C-alpha positions as CSV (number, residue, x, y, z in Angstrom):
1,M,-5.6,6.0,4.2
2,L,-3.9,2.7,3.6
3,K,-0.6,1.9,5.2
4,L,1.5,-0.9,3.8
5,T,4.4,-1.9,6.0
6,Y,7.3,-3.7,4.2
7,T,9.8,-5.8,6.1
8,E,12.5,-8.1,4.7
9,N,10.2,-11.2,4.5
10,S,6.7,-9.9,4.3
11,F,4.3,-6.9,4.4
12,S,1.1,-6.0,6.0
13,L,-1.8,-3.7,4.9
14,E,-3.6,-1.6,7.4
15,L,-6.5,0.8,7.1
16,I,-5.9,4.0,9.1
17,N,-8.8,6.4,9.8
18,E,-6.6,9.5,9.4
19,S,-5.6,11.6,6.4
20,W,-2.3,10.7,4.9
21,E,-1.2,14.4,5.3
22,T,-1.8,14.3,9.1
23,W,-0.2,10.9,9.4
24,V,3.0,11.9,7.4
25,N,3.3,15.2,9.4
26,T,3.2,13.2,12.6
27,R,5.9,10.9,11.3
28,V,8.1,13.9,10.3
29,V,7.7,15.5,13.8
30,L,8.4,12.2,15.5
31,A,11.6,11.8,13.4
32,L,12.7,15.3,14.2
33,T,12.0,14.9,17.9
34,A,13.9,11.5,18.0
35,G,16.7,12.8,15.9
36,T,16.4,10.1,13.3
37,H,16.6,10.2,9.5
38,L,13.4,10.1,7.5
39,C,13.5,9.6,3.7
40,M,10.3,10.3,1.9
41,K,9.5,10.0,-1.9
42,T,6.5,9.5,-4.2
43,S,6.5,5.9,-5.3
44,T,4.4,2.8,-6.1
45,A,3.7,-0.3,-4.1
46,A,2.6,-3.6,-5.5
47,F,1.2,-6.9,-4.3
48,L,0.0,-10.1,-6.0
49,L,-3.5,-11.5,-5.9
50,P,-4.8,-14.8,-7.2
51,A,-6.3,-14.3,-10.7
52,Q,-9.3,-16.2,-9.4
53,S,-9.9,-13.8,-6.5
54,S,-13.6,-13.3,-5.7
55,H,-12.9,-9.6,-5.2
56,L,-11.0,-9.0,-8.5
57,A,-14.0,-7.8,-10.5
58,E,-15.0,-5.3,-7.8
59,L,-11.4,-4.0,-7.6
60,E,-11.3,-3.6,-11.4
61,K,-14.4,-1.4,-11.2
62,L,-12.8,0.9,-8.6
63,A,-9.3,1.0,-10.2
64,P,-9.7,3.8,-12.7
65,E,-11.0,6.4,-10.2
66,N,-8.4,5.5,-7.6
67,M,-5.3,5.3,-9.9
68,I,-4.9,1.6,-9.2
69,E,-3.3,-0.5,-11.9
70,I,-4.1,-4.2,-12.3
71,C,-1.7,-6.2,-14.5
72,T,-1.9,-9.8,-15.4
73,C,1.3,-11.7,-14.3
74,D,0.4,-15.2,-15.5
75,A,-2.6,-17.5,-15.5
76,S,-2.7,-17.7,-11.7
77,T,-1.8,-14.2,-10.5
78,V,-2.4,-10.5,-11.0
79,E,-0.3,-7.6,-9.7
80,V,-2.1,-4.6,-8.0
81,I,-0.1,-1.4,-8.1
82,L,-0.9,1.6,-5.9
83,K,0.6,5.1,-6.1
84,G,1.5,7.0,-2.9
85,I,4.4,7.9,-0.6
86,W,7.3,5.7,0.6
87,L,8.9,6.5,4.0
88,T,12.0,4.8,5.4
89,S,14.9,5.7,7.7
90,D,17.4,4.7,5.0
91,S,17.0,5.6,1.4
92,H,18.7,2.3,0.3
93,S,16.5,0.1,2.6
94,E,13.8,-2.2,1.3
95,S,12.1,-2.0,4.6
96,G,9.7,0.9,5.2
97,V,6.2,2.2,5.1
98,F,4.1,3.1,2.1
99,V,0.9,5.2,2.4
100,T,-1.8,6.1,-0.1
101,S,-5.2,7.7,0.0
102,L,-8.0,6.1,-2.1
103,S,-11.7,6.3,-2.0
104,K,-13.2,4.8,1.2
105,S,-14.8,2.0,-0.8
106,A,-11.4,1.1,-2.4
107,E,-9.6,1.2,0.9
108,F,-12.2,-1.0,2.6
109,L,-12.1,-3.5,-0.3
110,L,-8.3,-3.7,-0.2
111,Q,-8.4,-4.3,3.5
112,K,-11.0,-7.0,3.0
113,I,-8.9,-8.6,0.3
114,S,-5.8,-8.5,2.6
115,K,-7.7,-10.5,5.2
116,S,-9.4,-13.0,2.9
117,D,-7.2,-13.7,-0.1
118,R,-3.6,-15.0,-0.2
119,F,-1.4,-12.2,-1.5
120,C,2.2,-11.2,-1.2
121,H,4.4,-8.3,-2.1
122,A,5.7,-8.0,-5.6
């Protein structure tokens, strides 16, 4: 499972060795126990990659089977769009956590990209 954490000024991508169902259930129980709100909905998350990324061709091969969309933005960047679940404590907040489940090879590649290429949230 991949977890993307969005804050006001940035985001991070993390590979979690747990099913998204188990992870989400734990978050729900934690929110109930703590008495906090938890808003959850299916959504998409996106980030930008350099169009010249050395990993782009490999990502394009994995995209169809993983429901990943890759869209050209301009000559220098592409947008990578993932489908998954958005969790936040406030439905109007732009800060929160996005989780998705892809093939292991796609998850490892995206983690590798997040550590080696310059990318930012879209």
